[in-house]
N, C-alpha and C positions, 0 to 999 in steps of 0.2 A: 221531589221531582214534580214539577207542574206540567201538565199536559194541556195543550191548546186544542180546543175542539173547533172544527169547521163543519157546518152542516149545510148541505146544498138544498135549500128549500126556498120557496118563493119569498117568504117573509123572514128568513133566517131564524126560524123557530125549530126546535127539535120535535119532529113529528114521526110517527110510525110510517114506514114505507119509503123514507128518503135516505139517501146515501150520506152517512156521517163519517167524517175522517178525523183522525187525531194526528197532530204533528208532534213527533217525538223531539224533545228539546235538543238532545245531543247531535243528532245527524240530520234533523229537519225532514226526515222521511215521513210520508203520509201513509198511514195504515187504516184499513177499514175498522170501524168501531165494533163490528161483529167479531173481529179477531181478539178484541180486548176482553170481552166478557165470556164466561164459560157457557152461558145459556141466555135465552131471551128473558127469562124470569129474573136472572141476575142483573141484566141490563136495566130492566124496568124498575127493579128495586133500587138500583143505584140512583137513577134519575129522579125517582120519587123521593128518596131520602134527601137528595139535594134540594128538592122543591119544598120540603116540609119546613114550615115556619111555625114555631110554637112561641107565643108571647110570654115574656117573663112574668107578667102578673098571673097567668094561668099556672105556671110552674109554682109560683109562690102560694097561690090559693090551694093547690092540691097537696102541697107538703106542709103548709102551716095550719090551714083551717080544716082540712079533711082527714078523717081516719082512713085506715087502709081500705075498708070496704067502699067508702064514698069515693076514694081515689080511683079505684078500679072502675067504678061506674062512670066517673068523669072522663077518664081516658078512653073508655069504650065509646061514650057519646061524642067526644071530640073527634075520634077517628071516623066514626060513622057520619058525622055532620060534614066533615071535609072530604070524605070519600077516599081516605088513605088507609093503607093496611095497618091494622092495630099493632102488629109486631114491630113494624117500622117506627110507629109513634112511640112505643115503649122503649125501643133502643135510643131514639132521639132524646126522650125525656131522661133516661138514665145518664146520658152524656151531659145534658144541660144541668141535671141535678148536681153532678160532681163539679161542674164549672161554676155554678152559683153557690155551692157550699151548703146544700140542704141534706 
């Protein structure tokens, strides 16, 4: 089920404080995005997870050329450098690891 997002902002970017609506595919009803997520933290985590882009060479480097201790440091540094939550980075890396076969 794919949901279509509509955000009413000046530049059509998802920003805090603006009204975001989701169009439900079956009935075309518009519902507030605040009703879709259980909490603000849940909503922030979802959109941050969508925004996280991890390059394939980084995944290859940490799984082929680094031992476990170095891998942990690299992941921490990557999260800090990009300003993302480390737990979300770890989740994304686990998904990509399986996808790439490492």
